[in-house]
C-alpha positions in Angstrom: 80.4 95.2 73.1 80.8 99.2 73.1 83.5 100.2 71.0 86.4 102.1 72.3 87.2 105.6 70.4 90.5 106.8 72.1 91.0 110.9 71.9 94.5 111.7 71.2 94.3 115.5 72.1 96.2 115.2 75.2 99.3 113.8 73.6 99.4 116.4 71.5 99.1 119.0 74.3 102.1 117.5 75.9 104.0 117.6 72.5 103.2 121.2 72.1 103.9 122.1 75.4 107.7 121.8 74.5 107.7 122.0 70.6 109.2 119.5 68.7 107.3 116.3 67.8 107.7 114.1 71.0 105.3 112.6 71.6 104.4 112.2 68.2 100.3 111.9 68.1 100.2 110.3 64.9 102.7 107.4 66.2 100.3 107.3 69.3 97.5 106.8 66.8 98.9 103.7 65.1 99.9 101.9 68.3 96.6 102.9 70.4 94.8 100.9 67.4 97.6 98.2 67.4 96.3 97.6 71.1 93.0 97.0 70.2 90.8 100.3 70.1 88.5 100.4 67.7 89.0 104.3 66.8 90.7 107.4 67.0 89.2 110.9 68.0 90.4 114.1 67.6 89.1 117.7 68.4 90.9 120.4 66.7 90.0 123.8 68.1 90.6 127.3 66.1 93.7 127.8 68.1 95.1 124.3 67.8 96.1 124.3 71.2 96.2 120.5 71.2 95.6 118.6 68.1 96.6 120.9 65.0 94.7 120.7 61.6 97.7 119.4 59.9 97.4 116.4 62.3 94.1 115.4 61.4 95.1 115.2 57.6 98.5 113.4 58.6 96.0 111.3 60.8 93.4 110.3 57.6 95.8 107.6 55.9 97.3 106.0 59.3 93.8 105.5 60.9 92.5 102.4 59.8 90.2 101.7 62.4 87.6 104.8 62.2 88.5 108.6 62.4 86.3 110.5 64.4 86.5 114.2 64.2 84.9 116.8 66.8 84.5 120.3 66.9 82.5 123.5 66.8 81.1 123.3 62.9 82.7 126.6 61.8 83.8 127.2 58.2 87.8 126.5 58.9 86.4 123.3 60.7 84.0 122.2 58.0 86.5 122.8 55.1 88.9 120.7 57.0 86.2 117.3 57.3 85.0 118.1 54.0 88.9 117.4 52.7 89.8 114.7 54.9 86.7 113.2 55.2 86.7 111.2 58.3 84.4 108.2 59.2 82.6 110.3 61.7 82.5 113.8 62.3 80.7 115.0 65.9 79.6 118.4 66.2 80.1 120.4 69.3 78.7 123.6 70.6 82.2 124.8 72.3 83.1 128.4 72.3 86.7 129.2 71.1 87.8 129.9 74.9 86.4 127.4 76.6 88.9 125.0 78.3 86.8 121.7 77.4 83.5 120.8 76.1 80.7 121.8 78.7 77.0 121.4 77.1 75.2 119.9 74.5 73.3 121.4 71.7 70.0 122.9 72.0 68.9 120.8 69.0 65.5 122.7 68.9 66.7 126.6 68.8 69.4 125.4 66.5 67.6 122.8 64.3 67.9 124.7 60.8 71.6 125.6 61.6 72.5 121.6 62.1 70.5 120.3 59.8 72.0 122.4 57.1 75.6 121.4 58.1 74.5 117.7 58.5 73.2 117.3 55.1 76.4 118.7 53.6 78.6 116.0 55.3 76.4 113.2 54.6 76.3 114.0 51.0 80.2 113.8 51.2 79.6 110.3 52.9 80.3 111.3 56.2 78.7 110.0 59.2 77.4 112.5 61.7 76.9 112.5 65.6 75.8 115.5 67.5 76.9 116.3 71.2 73.6 116.2 73.5 72.6 116.6 76.9 70.4 113.6 78.1 67.2 115.5 78.1 64.0 114.2 76.3 63.1 117.4 74.2 66.8 117.2 72.8 67.1 114.0 72.0 63.7 114.2 69.9 65.1 117.6 68.3 68.2 115.6 67.3 66.2 113.4 65.0 64.8 116.5 63.0 68.3 117.5 62.1 68.9 114.3 60.3 72.0 113.1 62.4 72.9 109.6 62.4 74.0 109.5 66.1 73.8 111.7 69.0 76.7 111.8 71.6 75.4 111.8 75.3 77.6 114.4 77.3 78.4 112.2 80.5 80.1 114.9 82.8 76.8 114.7 85.0 77.1 111.2 85.1 80.7 111.1 86.1 80.7 113.7 88.7 77.5 112.1 90.6 79.4 108.7 90.5 82.2 110.2 91.8 80.0 111.3 94.7 78.6 107.8 95.2 74.9 108.4 93.3 75.8 106.0 90.8 72.3 104.9 90.3 70.6 108.2 90.3 73.4 109.6 87.9 72.7 106.9 85.4 68.9 107.3 85.3 68.4 110.3 82.6 71.2 108.3 80.4 69.3 105.0 80.5 66.0 106.8 79.7 67.5 109.1 77.0 69.4 106.1 75.3 66.1 103.9 75.2 64.4 106.9 73.6 67.2 107.9 71.2 66.9 104.1 70.2 63.1 104.0 69.9 63.2 106.8 67.6 65.9 105.9 65.2 69.1 107.3 66.5 72.7 105.3 67.4 74.3 106.4 70.5 77.9 107.3 71.4 79.0 108.2 75.0 81.7 110.2 75.9 83.4 113.4 78.6 84.9 112.4 82.1 84.1 108.8 81.6 87.3 106.7 83.4 88.3 103.3 84.1 86.3 103.6 87.6 83.0 104.5 86.2 83.1 103.2 82.3 81.6 99.6 83.2 78.6 100.6 85.4 77.7 103.0 82.6 77.7 100.7 79.8 76.1 98.1 82.1 73.3 100.3 82.9 72.6 102.4 79.3 71.4 100.4 76.5 72.5 100.7 72.8 75.9 102.6 73.3 77.8 102.0 70.4 80.8 103.8 71.1 82.6 105.8 73.9 84.9 108.1 73.3 87.6 109.0 76.1 90.6 110.8 76.0 91.9 113.0 79.2 91.3 110.3 81.8 92.4 107.9 79.4 96.0 109.3 78.9 96.3 110.4 82.6 95.6 106.6 83.8 98.4 105.6 80.9 101.0 107.6 82.8 100.4 105.1 85.7 99.6 101.7 83.9 101.3 102.4 80.5 99.0 103.0 77.2 98.7 99.5 75.9 97.5 98.2 79.3 95.3 101.1 79.8 93.5 100.5 76.2 93.4 96.5 77.0 91.6 97.8 80.4 89.2 99.7 78.8 88.2 96.8 76.6 88.0 94.5 79.2 85.7 96.8 80.9 83.4 97.6 77.7 82.7 93.8 76.6 
């Protein structure tokens, strides 16, 4: 089955809105793993508006599944992941002022930049993934960076699915996944996937190793409870 990594950024956002440590992201990471999730994802941003750098340090000893740390590879971020050594680092080209990630890397324009960073991470024993749009040229360019995986940016799929255009929406992702597999890349996916659209995606896009879901999953947990929601996702990912 496709593996589920739960992004706990929004747990930290709620904590930060009030101060103190309620809800505790570290406790949630422990519980989410006990509910059956295959990994924990965090995306520390420079302003630490949700997950803080010290949260990442605190998570490393308690995440026994897979710790995936996403972010723009600025120097401070690289120092953090080389210190913590997560199981996977996902490189994302987000601007510090963006509300959320909204595009993948231009793997042709930034090939040398990404290659140097990925080489450093792989020397430290860290699996690498890079955020990409489902565009053949960007998939082919990803191979040249030396990355282990790509993460398909799925916002366009989710938006079209909500408009009743699932078949059209999933086609470029299926083609991108087939191409990536043929040229030796493993495949992750994420952004705006939810309980309504996740099953159709994984049923129609082959070779997806892992999905990373945060905002929707936390919002759905307000209705159903975190344990129920994690298990609902696992059922749809079988």
